[in-house]
MOPAC internal coordinates of N, CA, C and O (Angstrom, degrees):
PM7 1SCF
backbone

  N    0.0000 0     0.00 0     0.00 0    0    0    0
  C    1.4440 1     0.00 0     0.00 0    1    0    0
  C    1.5180 1   108.36 1     0.00 0    2    1    0
  O    1.2310 1   120.46 1   -53.77 1    3    2    1
  N    1.2968 1   116.72 1   126.23 1    3    2    1
  C    1.4541 1   122.11 1   178.81 1    5    3    2
  C    1.5214 1   109.02 1   -96.99 1    6    5    3
  O    1.2310 1   120.78 1   -57.32 1    7    6    5
  N    1.3228 1   116.11 1   122.68 1    7    6    5
  C    1.4646 1   120.86 1  -178.27 1    9    7    6
  C    1.5247 1   110.64 1   -65.13 1   10    9    7
  O    1.2310 1   120.14 1   148.54 1   11   10    9
  N    1.3269 1   117.35 1   -31.46 1   11   10    9
  C    1.4533 1   120.83 1  -178.09 1   13   11   10
  C    1.5290 1   111.81 1   -65.10 1   14   13   11
  O    1.2310 1   120.11 1   157.33 1   15   14   13
  N    1.3369 1   117.40 1   -22.67 1   15   14   13
  C    1.4589 1   121.24 1  -176.74 1   17   15   14
  C    1.5244 1   112.02 1   -76.36 1   18   17   15
  O    1.2310 1   119.63 1   169.83 1   19   18   17
  N    1.3124 1   118.32 1   -10.17 1   19   18   17
  C    1.4574 1   122.30 1  -177.18 1   21   19   18
  C    1.5290 1   110.63 1  -107.74 1   22   21   19
  O    1.2310 1   121.23 1   -33.72 1   23   22   21
  N    1.3232 1   115.25 1   146.28 1   23   22   21
  C    1.4590 1   117.86 1   172.50 1   25   23   22
  C    1.5300 1   108.12 1   -91.43 1   26   25   23
  O    1.2310 1   120.40 1    -3.07 1   27   26   25
  N    1.2880 1   116.85 1   176.93 1   27   26   25
  C    1.4605 1   121.43 1  -174.29 1   29   27   26
  C    1.5205 1   112.45 1   -62.31 1   30   29   27
  O    1.2310 1   119.84 1   139.88 1   31   30   29
  N    1.3259 1   117.91 1   -40.12 1   31   30   29
  C    1.4618 1   120.86 1  -179.45 1   33   31   30
  C    1.5261 1   112.07 1   -65.62 1   34   33   31
  O    1.2310 1   120.71 1   138.12 1   35   34   33
  N    1.3297 1   116.25 1   -41.88 1   35   34   33
  C    1.4678 1   118.47 1  -179.69 1   37   35   34
  C    1.5301 1   111.06 1   -68.71 1   38   37   35
  O    1.2310 1   120.22 1   147.63 1   39   38   37
  N    1.3398 1   117.18 1   -32.37 1   39   38   37
  C    1.4624 1   120.09 1   176.45 1   41   39   38
  C    1.5309 1   110.80 1   -67.56 1   42   41   39
  O    1.2310 1   120.52 1   139.99 1   43   42   41
  N    1.3382 1   116.62 1   -40.01 1   43   42   41
  C    1.4663 1   119.36 1   176.80 1   45   43   42
  C    1.5192 1   110.76 1   -63.07 1   46   45   43
  O    1.2310 1   120.46 1   138.64 1   47   46   45
  N    1.3182 1   116.73 1   -41.36 1   47   46   45
  C    1.4658 1   120.95 1   179.15 1   49   47   46
  C    1.5385 1   109.98 1   -63.77 1   50   49   47
  O    1.2310 1   120.76 1   137.84 1   51   50   49
  N    1.3189 1   116.16 1   -42.16 1   51   50   49
  C    1.4633 1   120.84 1   178.64 1   53   51   50
  C    1.5280 1   110.73 1   -62.20 1   54   53   51
  O    1.2310 1   120.08 1   137.45 1   55   54   53
  N    1.3220 1   117.46 1   -42.55 1   55   54   53
  C    1.4648 1   121.86 1   179.16 1   57   55   54
  C    1.5158 1   110.37 1   -63.61 1   58   57   55
  O    1.2310 1   120.32 1   135.67 1   59   58   57
  N    1.3363 1   116.99 1   -44.33 1   59   58   57
  C    1.4740 1   120.08 1   178.70 1   61   59   58
  C    1.5259 1   111.13 1   -61.39 1   62   61   59
  O    1.2310 1   120.43 1   138.36 1   63   62   61
  N    1.3186 1   116.79 1   -41.64 1   63   62   61
  C    1.4641 1   119.89 1   179.94 1   65   63   62
  C    1.5332 1   111.07 1   -66.31 1   66   65   63
  O    1.2310 1   120.13 1   141.16 1   67   66   65
  N    1.3265 1   117.36 1   -38.84 1   67   66   65
  C    1.4723 1   120.47 1   177.29 1   69   67   66
  C    1.5239 1   111.33 1   -68.33 1   70   69   67
  O    1.2310 1   120.27 1   142.20 1   71   70   69
  N    1.3304 1   117.08 1   -37.80 1   71   70   69
  C    1.4670 1   120.13 1   177.49 1   73   71   70
  C    1.5273 1   110.26 1   -64.84 1   74   73   71
  O    1.2310 1   119.97 1   139.70 1   75   74   73
  N    1.3182 1   117.67 1   -40.30 1   75   74   73
  C    1.4651 1   121.31 1   178.06 1   77   75   74
  C    1.5316 1   109.90 1   -63.42 1   78   77   75
  O    1.2310 1   120.52 1   135.68 1   79   78   77
  N    1.3284 1   116.61 1   -44.32 1   79   78   77
  C    1.4615 1   120.75 1   178.72 1   81   79   78
  C    1.5275 1   110.60 1   -61.65 1   82   81   79
  O    1.2310 1   120.27 1   139.29 1   83   82   81
  N    1.3275 1   117.08 1   -40.71 1   83   82   81
  C    1.4653 1   120.90 1   178.07 1   85   83   82
  C    1.5262 1   111.14 1   -62.57 1   86   85   83
  O    1.2310 1   120.24 1   137.30 1   87   86   85
  N    1.3481 1   117.15 1   -42.70 1   87   86   85
  C    1.4729 1   120.25 1   177.67 1   89   87   86
  C    1.5247 1   110.86 1   -59.95 1   90   89   87
  O    1.2310 1   120.53 1   135.36 1   91   90   89
  N    1.3395 1   116.59 1   -44.64 1   91   90   89
  C    1.4658 1   120.68 1  -179.69 1   93   91   90
  C    1.5282 1   111.14 1   -63.46 1   94   93   91
  O    1.2310 1   120.69 1   139.12 1   95   94   93
  N    1.3256 1   116.29 1   -40.88 1   95   94   93
  C    1.4666 1   120.08 1   179.08 1   97   95   94
  C    1.5279 1   111.50 1   -67.19 1   98   97   95
  O    1.2310 1   120.31 1   142.12 1   99   98   97
  N    1.3442 1   117.00 1   -37.88 1   99   98   97
  C    1.4685 1   120.17 1   176.81 1  101   99   98
  C    1.5222 1   110.75 1   -63.52 1  102  101   99
  O    1.2310 1   120.24 1   140.91 1  103  102  101
  N    1.3387 1   117.15 1   -39.09 1  103  102  101
  C    1.4624 1   120.66 1   177.87 1  105  103  102
  C    1.5232 1   111.09 1   -62.31 1  106  105  103
  O    1.2310 1   120.53 1   138.73 1  107  106  105
  N    1.3207 1   116.59 1   -41.27 1  107  106  105
  C    1.4684 1   120.56 1   177.66 1  109  107  106
  C    1.5223 1   110.31 1   -63.63 1  110  109  107
  O    1.2310 1   120.59 1   137.69 1  111  110  109
  N    1.3292 1   116.49 1   -42.31 1  111  110  109
  C    1.4689 1   120.26 1   178.19 1  113  111  110
  C    1.5217 1   110.86 1   -64.25 1  114  113  111
  O    1.2310 1   120.49 1   138.55 1  115  114  113
  N    1.3437 1   116.67 1   -41.45 1  115  114  113
  C    1.4669 1   120.35 1   178.63 1  117  115  114
  C    1.5262 1   111.21 1   -62.67 1  118  117  115
  O    1.2310 1   120.19 1   136.20 1  119  118  117
  N    1.3274 1   117.24 1   -43.80 1  119  118  117
  C    1.4657 1   120.83 1   179.56 1  121  119  118
  C    1.5257 1   111.35 1   -63.44 1  122  121  119
  O    1.2310 1   120.68 1   144.60 1  123  122  121
  N    1.3091 1   116.31 1   -35.40 1  123  122  121
  C    1.4691 1   121.03 1   179.61 1  125  123  122
  C    1.5183 1   112.29 1   -85.75 1  126  125  123
  O    1.2310 1   120.52 1   177.98 1  127  126  125
  N    1.3372 1   116.62 1    -2.02 1  127  126  125
  C    1.4684 1   123.39 1  -179.66 1  129  127  126
  C    1.5281 1   111.67 1    57.59 1  130  129  127
  O    1.2310 1   121.75 1  -136.78 1  131  130  129
  N    1.3290 1   114.25 1    43.22 1  131  130  129
  C    1.4643 1   121.00 1   176.43 1  133  131  130
  C    1.5242 1   107.49 1  -101.91 1  134  133  131
  O    1.2310 1   120.06 1   -56.65 1  135  134  133
  N    1.3358 1   117.49 1   123.35 1  135  134  133
  C    1.4721 1   119.68 1  -178.56 1  137  135  134
  C    1.5296 1   111.38 1   -72.67 1  138  137  135
  O    1.2310 1   121.16 1   -29.76 1  139  138  137
  N    1.3160 1   115.39 1   150.24 1  139  138  137
  C    1.4507 1   121.66 1   176.38 1  141  139  138
  C    1.5209 1   108.94 1  -151.02 1  142  141  139
  O    1.2310 1   121.09 1   -18.43 1  143  142  141
  N    1.3146 1   115.51 1   161.57 1  143  142  141
  C    1.4540 1   121.31 1  -179.45 1  145  143  142
  C    1.5254 1   108.33 1   -96.57 1  146  145  143
  O    1.2310 1   120.79 1   -55.24 1  147  146  145
  N    1.3097 1   116.09 1   124.76 1  147  146  145
  C    1.4594 1   119.99 1   178.65 1  149  147  146
  C    1.5170 1   109.09 1   -88.86 1  150  149  147
  O    1.2310 1   121.47 1   -44.90 1  151  150  149
  N    1.3053 1   114.80 1   135.10 1  151  150  149
  C    1.4607 1   119.67 1   175.61 1  153  151  150
  C    1.5173 1   108.41 1  -144.76 1  154  153  151
  O    1.2310 1   121.59 1   -29.23 1  155  154  153
  N    1.3062 1   114.57 1   150.77 1  155  154  153
  C    1.4530 1   120.43 1   178.57 1  157  155  154
  C    1.5220 1   107.57 1  -117.99 1  158  157  155
  O    1.2310 1   121.03 1   -71.87 1  159  158  157
  N    1.3088 1   115.64 1   108.13 1  159  158  157
  C    1.4617 1   120.65 1  -175.25 1  161  159  158
  C    1.5198 1   112.01 1   -65.88 1  162  161  159
  O    1.2310 1   120.20 1   154.23 1  163  162  161
  N    1.3334 1   117.23 1   -25.77 1  163  162  161
  C    1.4528 1   119.71 1  -176.13 1  165  163  162
  C    1.5283 1   113.10 1   -87.20 1  166  165  163
  O    1.2310 1   120.26 1   172.58 1  167  166  165
  N    1.3259 1   117.10 1    -7.42 1  167  166  165
  C    1.4665 1   118.69 1   178.91 1  169  167  166
  C    1.5237 1   111.20 1   -78.18 1  170  169  167
  O    1.2310 1   120.17 1   154.62 1  171  170  169
  N    1.3255 1   117.29 1   -25.38 1  171  170  169
  C    1.4629 1   121.49 1   179.29 1  173  171  170
  C    1.5248 1   108.97 1   -90.75 1  174  173  171
  O    1.2310 1   121.03 1   -49.85 1  175  174  173
  N    1.3090 1   115.64 1   130.15 1  175  174  173
  C    1.4638 1   118.96 1   177.20 1  177  175  174
  C    1.5211 1   108.91 1  -102.96 1  178  177  175
  O    1.2310 1   121.32 1   -25.50 1  179  178  177
  N    1.3156 1   115.07 1   154.50 1  179  178  177
  C    1.4569 1   119.65 1   178.63 1  181  179  178
  C    1.5138 1   108.97 1   -74.57 1  182  181  179
  O    1.2310 1   120.96 1   -56.11 1  183  182  181
  N    1.3272 1   115.76 1   123.89 1  183  182  181
  C    1.4556 1   119.53 1  -178.60 1  185  183  182
  C    1.5172 1   112.00 1  -105.27 1  186  185  183
  O    1.2310 1   120.73 1   155.61 1  187  186  185
  N    1.3198 1   116.20 1   -24.39 1  187  186  185
  C    1.4578 1   118.76 1  -177.69 1  189  187  186
  C    1.5264 1   109.59 1  -124.77 1  190  189  187
  O    1.2310 1   120.79 1   -31.31 1  191  190  189
  N    1.3053 1   116.09 1   148.69 1  191  190  189
  C    1.4583 1   121.33 1  -179.51 1  193  191  190
  C    1.5285 1   110.24 1   -66.34 1  194  193  191
  O    1.2310 1   119.92 1   151.53 1  195  194  193
  N    1.3431 1   117.75 1   -28.47 1  195  194  193
  C    1.4529 1   121.08 1  -177.63 1  197  195  194
  C    1.5283 1   111.91 1   -65.04 1  198  197  195
  O    1.2310 1   120.20 1   154.94 1  199  198  197
  N    1.3449 1   117.23 1   -25.06 1  199  198  197
  C    1.4570 1   119.78 1  -179.63 1  201  199  198
  C    1.5191 1   111.25 1   -68.27 1  202  201  199
  O    1.2310 1   120.33 1   141.86 1  203  202  201
  N    1.3220 1   116.98 1   -38.14 1  203  202  201
  C    1.4515 1   120.65 1   177.20 1  205  203  202
  C    1.5171 1   108.14 1  -136.33 1  206  205  203
  O    1.2310 1   120.95 1   -67.69 1  207  206  205
  N    1.2983 1   115.79 1   112.31 1  207  206  205
  C    1.4531 1   121.14 1   179.98 1  209  207  206
  C    1.5232 1   108.04 1  -120.10 1  210  209  207
  O    1.2310 1   119.59 1   -69.55 1  211  210  209
  N    1.3268 1   118.39 1   110.45 1  211  210  209
  C    1.4675 1   119.48 1  -177.52 1  213  211  210
  C    1.5232 1   113.43 1   -64.71 1  214  213  211
  O    1.2310 1   119.70 1   155.68 1  215  214  213
  N    1.3316 1   118.19 1   -24.32 1  215  214  213
  C    1.4551 1   120.85 1   179.14 1  217  215  214
  C    1.5281 1   109.37 1  -116.11 1  218  217  215
  O    1.2310 1   121.07 1  -106.18 1  219  218  217
  N    1.3187 1   115.55 1    73.82 1  219  218  217
  C    1.4600 1   119.57 1  -177.27 1  221  219  218
  C    1.5220 1   112.35 1   -73.03 1  222  221  219
  O    1.2310 1   120.28 1   157.45 1  223  222  221
  N    1.3157 1   117.08 1   -22.55 1  223  222  221
  C    1.4556 1   120.38 1   179.46 1  225  223  222
  C    1.5133 1   113.15 1   -65.23 1  226  225  223
  O    1.2310 1   120.54 1   160.09 1  227  226  225
  N    1.3283 1   116.58 1   -19.91 1  227  226  225
  C    1.4554 1   120.65 1  -179.23 1  229  227  226
  C    1.5299 1   110.99 1   -67.68 1  230  229  227
  O    1.2310 1   120.66 1   156.56 1  231  230  229
  N    1.3460 1   116.35 1   -23.44 1  231  230  229
  C    1.4651 1   119.99 1  -178.80 1  233  231  230
  C    1.5196 1   113.36 1   -81.53 1  234  233  231
  O    1.2310 1   120.04 1   171.29 1  235  234  233
  N    1.3287 1   117.53 1    -8.71 1  235  234  233
  C    1.4562 1   120.71 1  -179.11 1  237  235  234
  C    1.5205 1   108.90 1   -70.05 1  238  237  235
  O    1.2310 1   120.84 1   -50.77 1  239  238  237
  N    1.3176 1   115.99 1   129.23 1  239  238  237
  C    1.4581 1   121.29 1  -178.72 1  241  239  238
  C    1.5251 1   108.58 1   -80.75 1  242  241  239
  O    1.2310 1   120.78 1   -53.15 1  243  242  241
  N    1.3044 1   116.12 1   126.85 1  243  242  241
  C    1.4607 1   121.01 1   178.15 1  245  243  242
  C    1.5180 1   107.67 1   -78.04 1  246  245  243
  O    1.2310 1   121.10 1   -65.29 1  247  246  245
  N    1.3227 1   115.49 1   114.71 1  247  246  245
  C    1.4580 1   119.85 1  -175.71 1  249  247  246
  C    1.5219 1   108.37 1  -128.93 1  250  249  247
  O    1.2310 1   120.70 1   -45.10 1  251  250  249
  N    1.3165 1   116.26 1   134.90 1  251  250  249
  C    1.4526 1   120.94 1   179.30 1  253  251  250
  C    1.5256 1   108.65 1   -81.26 1  254  253  251
  O    1.2310 1   120.91 1   -50.41 1  255  254  253
  N    1.3199 1   115.87 1   129.59 1  255  254  253
  C    1.4668 1   120.32 1   178.38 1  257  255  254
  C    1.5168 1   107.39 1   -91.17 1  258  257  255
  O    1.2310 1   121.45 1   -58.91 1  259  258  257
  N    1.3208 1   114.83 1   121.09 1  259  258  257
  C    1.4590 1   119.26 1  -178.49 1  261  259  258
  C    1.5317 1   110.15 1  -109.87 1  262  261  259
  O    1.2310 1   120.56 1    -1.95 1  263  262  261
  N    1.3094 1   116.54 1   178.05 1  263  262  261
  C    1.4611 1   122.06 1  -176.03 1  265  263  262
  C    1.5240 1   111.61 1   -63.67 1  266  265  263
  O    1.2310 1   120.35 1   142.24 1  267  266  265
  N    1.3291 1   116.94 1   -37.76 1  267  266  265
  C    1.4627 1   120.53 1   179.54 1  269  267  266
  C    1.5259 1   111.30 1   -62.63 1  270  269  267
  O    1.2310 1   120.73 1   137.58 1  271  270  269
  N    1.3258 1   116.21 1   -42.42 1  271  270  269
  C    1.4648 1   119.77 1   179.34 1  273  271  270
  C    1.5277 1   111.36 1   -64.54 1  274  273  271
  O    1.2310 1   120.15 1   137.29 1  275  274  273
  N    1.3269 1   117.31 1   -42.71 1  275  274  273
  C    1.4622 1   119.93 1   179.69 1  277  275  274
  C    1.5193 1   111.39 1   -66.61 1  278  277  275
  O    1.2310 1   120.27 1   142.31 1  279  278  277
  N    1.3146 1   117.08 1   -37.69 1  279  278  277
  C    1.4660 1   120.19 1   178.40 1  281  279  278
  C    1.5176 1   110.35 1   -63.59 1  282  281  279
  O    1.2310 1   120.19 1   136.56 1  283  282  281
  N    1.3246 1   117.25 1   -43.44 1  283  282  281
  C    1.4638 1   120.24 1   178.14 1  285  283  282
  C    1.5254 1   111.76 1   -63.59 1  286  285  283
  O    1.2310 1   120.64 1   140.05 1  287  286  285
  N    1.3308 1   116.37 1   -39.95 1  287  286  285
  C    1.4621 1   119.87 1   179.46 1  289  287  286
  C    1.5278 1   110.82 1   -64.36 1  290  289  287
  O    1.2310 1   120.07 1   129.71 1  291  290  289
  N    1.3221 1   117.47 1   -50.29 1  291  290  289
  C    1.4608 1   120.35 1  -178.27 1  293  291  290
  C    1.5226 1   112.52 1   -69.66 1  294  293  291
  O    1.2310 1   120.03 1   157.29 1  295  294  293
  N    1.3295 1   117.54 1   -22.71 1  295  294  293
  C    1.4620 1   120.57 1   177.20 1  297  295  294
  C    1.5236 1   111.52 1   -63.67 1  298  297  295
  O    1.2310 1   120.63 1   155.16 1  299  298  297
  N    1.3330 1   116.40 1   -24.84 1  299  298  297
  C    1.4640 1   119.00 1   178.16 1  301  299  298
  C    1.5227 1   111.49 1   -69.22 1  302  301  299
  O    1.2310 1   119.87 1   161.75 1  303  302  301
  N    1.3256 1   117.86 1   -18.25 1  303  302  301
  C    1.4523 1   121.67 1  -175.47 1  305  303  302
  C    1.5167 1   113.44 1  -113.89 1  306  305  303
  O    1.2310 1   120.43 1  -177.38 1  307  306  305
  N    1.3124 1   116.78 1     2.62 1  307  306  305
  C    1.4572 1   118.78 1   179.31 1  309  307  306
  C    1.5061 1   110.10 1   -69.60 1  310  309  307
  O    1.2310 1   121.22 1   -33.27 1  311  310  309
  N    1.2911 1   115.26 1   146.73 1  311  310  309
  C    1.4580 1   120.81 1   176.75 1  313  311  310
  C    1.5084 1   109.10 1  -141.69 1  314  313  311
  O    1.2310 1   121.76 1     6.89 1  315  314  313
  N    1.3021 1   114.24 1  -173.11 1  315  314  313
  C    1.4557 1   118.62 1   177.69 1  317  315  314
  C    1.5170 1   109.04 1   -72.99 1  318  317  315
  O    1.2310 1   120.90 1   -43.57 1  319  318  317
  N    1.3189 1   115.89 1   136.43 1  319  318  317
  C    1.4545 1   120.08 1   179.63 1  321  319  318
  C    1.5196 1   111.57 1   -92.86 1  322  321  319
  O    1.2310 1   120.18 1   168.06 1  323  322  321
  N    1.3442 1   117.27 1   -11.94 1  323  322  321
  C    1.4502 1   120.08 1  -178.51 1  325  323  322
  C    1.5294 1   112.13 1   -90.65 1  326  325  323
  O    1.2310 1   120.05 1   172.45 1  327  326  325
  N    1.3242 1   117.51 1    -7.55 1  327  326  325
  C    1.4575 1   121.39 1  -178.84 1  329  327  326
  C    1.5194 1   108.62 1  -131.43 1  330  329  327
  O    1.2310 1   120.99 1   -41.42 1  331  330  329
  N    1.3083 1   115.72 1   138.58 1  331  330  329
  C    1.4581 1   119.71 1   173.61 1  333  331  330
  C    1.5234 1   107.80 1  -142.52 1  334  333  331
  O    1.2310 1   121.24 1   -22.35 1  335  334  333
  N    1.2942 1   115.23 1   157.65 1  335  334  333
  C    1.4595 1   120.02 1  -174.87 1  337  335  334
  C    1.5213 1   110.92 1  -101.13 1  338  337  335
  O    1.2310 1   121.67 1   -27.13 1  339  338  337
  N    1.3309 1   114.41 1   152.87 1  339  338  337
  C    1.4558 1   121.60 1   174.95 1  341  339  338
  C    1.5142 1   107.05 1  -127.28 1  342  341  339
  O    1.2310 1   120.78 1   -36.50 1  343  342  341
  N    1.3391 1   116.12 1   143.50 1  343  342  341
  C    1.4536 1   120.36 1  -178.41 1  345  343  342
  C    1.5207 1   110.32 1   -89.39 1  346  345  343
  O    1.2310 1   121.57 1   -48.58 1  347  346  345
  N    1.3254 1   114.61 1   131.42 1  347  346  345
  C    1.4592 1   120.31 1   178.75 1  349  347  346
  C    1.5235 1   109.91 1   -86.24 1  350  349  347
  O    1.2310 1   120.19 1    -9.32 1  351  350  349
  N    1.3232 1   117.24 1   170.68 1  351  350  349
  C    1.4658 1   121.92 1   178.61 1  353  351  350
  C    1.5233 1   111.31 1   -63.81 1  354  353  351
  O    1.2310 1   120.14 1   154.24 1  355  354  353
  N    1.3236 1   117.33 1   -25.76 1  355  354  353
  C    1.4657 1   121.37 1  -179.96 1  357  355  354
  C    1.5240 1   111.93 1   -77.72 1  358  357  355
  O    1.2310 1   119.92 1   170.74 1  359  358  357
  N    1.3356 1   117.76 1    -9.26 1  359  358  357
  C    1.4569 1   121.11 1  -179.55 1  361  359  358
  C    1.5100 1   112.66 1    97.80 1  362  361  359
  O    1.2310 1   120.16 1   168.85 1  363  362  361
  N    1.3142 1   117.29 1   -11.15 1  363  362  361
  C    1.4643 1   120.31 1   178.39 1  365  363  362
  C    1.5225 1   109.74 1   -81.96 1  366  365  363
  O    1.2310 1   120.51 1   -19.58 1  367  366  365
  N    1.3200 1   116.63 1   160.42 1  367  366  365
  C    1.4571 1   121.80 1   178.48 1  369  367  366
  C    1.5187 1   108.91 1  -109.34 1  370  369  367
  O    1.2310 1   121.19 1   -33.46 1  371  370  369
  N    1.3178 1   115.33 1   146.54 1  371  370  369
  C    1.4555 1   120.09 1   176.95 1  373  371  370
  C    1.5274 1   108.13 1  -141.46 1  374  373  371
  O    1.2310 1   120.42 1   -26.32 1  375  374  373
  N    1.3414 1   116.80 1   153.68 1  375  374  373
  C    1.4640 1   119.04 1  -179.07 1  377  375  374
  C    1.5247 1   110.69 1   -65.76 1  378  377  375
  O    1.2310 1   120.73 1   -41.17 1  379  378  377
  N    1.2985 1   116.22 1   138.83 1  379  378  377
  C    1.4604 1   121.46 1   179.64 1  381  379  378
  C    1.5205 1   108.63 1   -90.03 1  382  381  379
  O    1.2310 1   120.78 1   -43.59 1  383  382  381
  N    1.3029 1   116.11 1   136.41 1  383  382  381
  C    1.4652 1   122.47 1  -177.45 1  385  383  382
  C    1.5267 1   109.85 1   -94.20 1  386  385  383
  O    1.2310 1   120.44 1   -36.99 1  387  386  385
  N    1.3201 1   116.76 1   143.01 1  387  386  385
  C    1.4625 1   120.74 1   177.65 1  389  387  386
  C    1.5303 1   111.73 1   -66.55 1  390  389  387
  O    1.2310 1   120.30 1   154.75 1  391  390  389
  N    1.3168 1   117.04 1   -25.25 1  391  390  389
  C    1.4633 1   121.07 1  -178.37 1  393  391  390
  C    1.5296 1   112.82 1   -92.83 1  394  393  391
  O    1.2310 1   119.76 1  -170.28 1  395  394  393
  N    1.3195 1   118.07 1     9.72 1  395  394  393
  C    1.4703 1   121.77 1  -174.05 1  397  395  394
  C    1.5210 1   112.37 1   -58.63 1  398  397  395
  O    1.2310 1   119.62 1   144.40 1  399  398  397
  N    1.3045 1   118.34 1   -35.60 1  399  398  397
  C    1.4637 1   120.84 1  -175.57 1  401  399  398
  C    1.5271 1   113.06 1  -101.61 1  402  401  399
  O    1.2310 1   120.65 1  -170.96 1  403  402  401
  N    1.3269 1   116.36 1     9.04 1  403  402  401
  C    1.4600 1   120.77 1   177.56 1  405  403  402
  C    1.5300 1   108.17 1   -97.31 1  406  405  403
  O    1.2310 1   120.30 1   -72.12 1  407  406  405
  N    1.3275 1   117.03 1   107.88 1  407  406  405
  C    1.4703 1   120.36 1  -174.51 1  409  407  406
  C    1.5232 1   112.86 1   -67.02 1  410  409  407
  O    1.2310 1   119.79 1   158.76 1  411  410  409
  N    1.3278 1   118.01 1   -21.24 1  411  410  409
  C    1.4638 1   119.03 1   178.88 1  413  411  410
  C    1.5337 1   111.37 1   -77.91 1  414  413  411
  O    1.2310 1   119.86 1   159.44 1  415  414  413
  N    1.3367 1   117.87 1   -20.56 1  415  414  413
  C    1.4631 1   120.45 1  -177.38 1  417  415  414
  C    1.5232 1   113.80 1  -110.95 1  418  417  415
  O    1.2310 1   119.87 1   147.48 1  419  418  417
  N    1.3263 1   117.85 1   -32.52 1  419  418  417
  C    1.4591 1   120.04 1  -173.02 1  421  419  418
  C    1.5296 1   111.64 1   -97.04 1  422  421  419
  O    1.2310 1   120.43 1   -56.97 1  423  422  421
  N    1.3307 1   116.79 1   123.03 1  423  422  421
  C    1.4705 1   119.32 1   178.60 1  425  423  422
  C    1.5358 1   112.75 1   -67.57 1  426  425  423
  O    1.2310 1   120.04 1   155.44 1  427  426  425
  N    1.3132 1   117.54 1   -24.56 1  427  426  425
  C    1.4709 1   119.91 1   179.03 1  429  427  426
  C    1.5233 1   111.19 1   -68.29 1  430  429  427
  O    1.2310 1   120.17 1   149.73 1  431  430  429
  N    1.3263 1   117.28 1   -30.27 1  431  430  429
  C    1.4624 1   120.74 1   176.39 1  433  431  430
  C    1.5306 1   110.33 1   -68.07 1  434  433  431
  O    1.2310 1   120.76 1   152.91 1  435  434  433
  N    1.3191 1   116.15 1   -27.09 1  435  434  433
  C    1.4662 1   121.18 1   179.21 1  437  435  434
  C    1.5290 1   111.16 1   -94.80 1  438  437  435
  O    1.2310 1   120.20 1  -165.80 1  439  438  437
  N    1.3509 1   117.22 1    14.20 1  439  438  437
  C    1.4682 1   124.37 1  -179.99 1  441  439  438
  C    1.5225 1   113.50 1    58.94 1  442  441  439
  O    1.2310 1   120.47 1  -148.91 1  443  442  441
  N    1.3310 1   116.71 1    31.09 1  443  442  441
  C    1.4595 1   121.05 1   175.44 1  445  443  442
  C    1.5270 1   108.47 1   -90.79 1  446  445  443
  O    1.2310 1   120.27 1   -37.05 1  447  446  445
  N    1.3042 1   117.10 1   142.95 1  447  446  445
  C    1.4771 1   122.02 1   179.15 1  449  447  446
  C    1.5242 1   108.10 1   -86.50 1  450  449  447
  O    1.2310 1   120.52 1   -83.96 1  451  450  449
  N    1.3133 1   116.61 1    96.04 1  451  450  449
  C    1.4510 1   121.55 1   179.45 1  453  451  450
  C    1.5211 1   108.26 1  -146.09 1  454  453  451
  O    1.2310 1   120.21 1   -47.68 1  455  454  453
  N    1.3254 1   117.20 1   132.32 1  455  454  453
  C    1.4560 1   121.17 1   178.04 1  457  455  454
  C    1.5224 1   110.58 1   -73.94 1  458  457  455
  O    1.2310 1   121.62 1   -29.85 1  459  458  457
  N    1.3042 1   114.51 1   150.15 1  459  458  457
  C    1.4625 1   120.04 1   178.78 1  461  459  458
  C    1.5249 1   111.46 1   -61.65 1  462  461  459
  O    1.2310 1   120.60 1   147.91 1  463  462  461
  N    1.3360 1   116.47 1   -32.09 1  463  462  461
  C    1.4645 1   120.35 1  -179.77 1  465  463  462
  C    1.5260 1   111.33 1   -64.05 1  466  465  463
  O    1.2310 1   120.44 1   149.41 1  467  466  465
  N    1.3259 1   116.76 1   -30.59 1  467  466  465
  C    1.4713 1   120.95 1  -177.13 1  469  467  466
  C    1.5150 1   113.11 1   -93.40 1  470  469  467
  O    1.2310 1   119.79 1   179.54 1  471  470  469
  N    1.3041 1   118.00 1    -0.46 1  471  470  469
  C    1.4600 1   122.13 1  -176.20 1  473  471  470
  C    1.5282 1   110.62 1   -78.03 1  474  473  471
  O    1.2310 1   121.16 1   -40.56 1  475  474  473
  N    1.3200 1   115.39 1   139.44 1  475  474  473
  C    1.4720 1   121.08 1   178.23 1  477  475  474
  C    1.5236 1   111.88 1   -81.14 1  478  477  475
  O    1.2310 1   120.33 1   161.07 1  479  478  477
  N    1.3458 1   116.97 1   -18.93 1  479  478  477
  C    1.4607 1   121.17 1  -175.79 1  481  479  478
  C    1.5303 1   113.24 1  -105.16 1  482  481  479
  O    1.2310 1   119.91 1  -162.01 1  483  482  481
  N    1.3229 1   117.78 1    17.99 1  483  482  481
  C    1.4653 1   117.54 1  -176.85 1  485  483  482
  C    1.5251 1   110.45 1   -68.33 1  486  485  483
  O    1.2310 1   121.86 1   -37.17 1  487  486  485
  N    1.2871 1   114.05 1   142.83 1  487  486  485
  C    1.4672 1   119.20 1  -176.89 1  489  487  486
  C    1.5300 1   107.51 1  -142.48 1  490  489  487
  O    1.2310 1   120.10 1   180.00 1  491  490  489

């Protein structure tokens, strides 16, 4: 929600509706005997500019992204390129074998019940 998109009257209406909702929720909490902390957001006034800065983008530091920075960033996501995972029907993941679709090497292609861990041709 962008505050700039609202005029003063619509903001007042929004505040009144939120205050009404808060009262109703407090009543429900009171009936259920659930403790809560009461606070009044409008009793505190802004004393420092840092608390509310309408132009927060001005604080963003302009930094040049170089090749070293990108390499370090992508290094956090590098993995093995010779192994990849496949999702099973149960939702678990298991390593995919290079020989999975070769019927001469993979027992699963021949509808044999054999785990990949026990296979002699796993790759």
